[in-house]
C-alpha positions as CSV (number, residue, x, y, z in Angstrom):
1,G,-0.1,0.1,0.0
2,L,0.9,3.6,0.2
3,I,3.5,4.9,2.4
4,E,3.5,8.6,3.0
5,L,7.1,9.9,4.6
6,V,7.4,13.6,5.1
7,N,11.0,14.7,5.9
8,P,11.9,10.8,6.3
9,E,15.4,9.9,7.7
10,I,16.9,6.6,8.3
11,I,18.0,6.4,11.8
12,R,18.9,2.6,11.9
13,Q,19.9,0.2,9.3
14,S,21.5,-3.2,9.4
15,G,22.4,-6.2,7.3
16,E,23.2,-5.9,3.4
17,Q,21.3,-7.1,0.3
18,L,23.5,-6.6,-3.0
19,E,20.9,-7.0,-6.0
20,G,20.5,-5.5,-9.3
21,E,18.6,-2.0,-9.1
22,G,17.3,0.4,-11.9
23,C,15.5,3.8,-11.6
24,L,12.8,5.5,-13.6
25,S,15.3,8.6,-13.3
26,C,17.9,6.8,-15.3
27,P,16.0,4.7,-18.1
28,G,18.2,1.6,-19.6
29,K,20.5,1.7,-16.6
30,Y,21.0,-1.0,-14.1
31,G,23.5,-2.3,-11.4
32,I,24.4,-4.3,-8.3
33,V,24.0,-1.8,-5.4
34,S,24.1,-2.3,-1.8
35,R,21.2,-1.6,0.5
36,P,20.3,-2.5,4.1
37,M,18.4,-5.6,4.7
38,Y,16.7,-3.8,7.6
39,A,16.0,0.2,7.7
40,T,14.2,2.1,10.3
41,V,13.0,5.3,9.2
42,K,11.9,8.2,11.6
43,A,9.5,10.8,9.5
44,Q,6.4,12.8,9.9
45,D,2.6,12.3,8.4
46,R,1.2,15.0,6.3
47,N,-0.2,16.7,9.7
48,G,3.3,16.7,11.2
49,K,3.2,14.0,13.4
50,E,6.1,12.0,13.9
51,F,6.4,8.6,13.8
52,K,8.8,5.6,13.0
53,I,8.2,2.9,10.4
54,K,10.6,-0.6,10.1
55,G,11.3,-1.9,6.6
56,E,12.8,-5.2,5.8
57,G,14.0,-6.9,2.5
58,L,12.4,-4.8,-0.5
59,L,11.0,-1.9,1.8
60,A,14.1,-1.7,3.2
61,K,15.7,-1.4,-0.2
62,A,12.9,1.1,-1.4
63,F,13.5,3.5,1.6
64,S,17.2,3.8,1.0
65,H,16.7,4.4,-2.7
66,E,13.8,7.2,-2.2
67,I,15.6,8.6,0.6
68,D,18.7,8.8,-1.6
69,H,16.6,10.6,-3.9
70,L,15.7,13.5,-1.5
71,D,19.7,13.8,-0.6
72,G,20.7,14.3,-4.6
73,I,22.1,10.5,-4.6
74,L,21.1,8.3,-7.6
75,F,21.5,4.7,-7.8
76,L,24.2,5.3,-10.2
77,D,26.4,6.8,-7.5
78,K,26.2,3.6,-5.7
79,V,26.5,1.1,-8.5
80,I,29.1,-1.7,-7.5
81,E,28.7,-3.3,-11.1
82,F,26.6,-2.2,-14.0
83,I,24.3,-4.7,-15.5
84,E,23.9,-5.1,-19.4
85,Q,20.3,-5.5,-20.3
């Protein structure tokens, strides 16, 4: 489902997943990226109420990827090895 995060910040992360990743901001580019297996994010809802949410696996990866965008980082900046498609 939909998860809305205002001013999100990863406050805890652990583990590692090395998997292929792409992004709609970089069409046709794919690469192996290291992301956390577990991530805890502190954020606010649309009314300013602070909360924490935990993610594992794909959700932790998505948190990391999308919060990187807010920090001006693309997955291309973190690629370990590019994948030819």
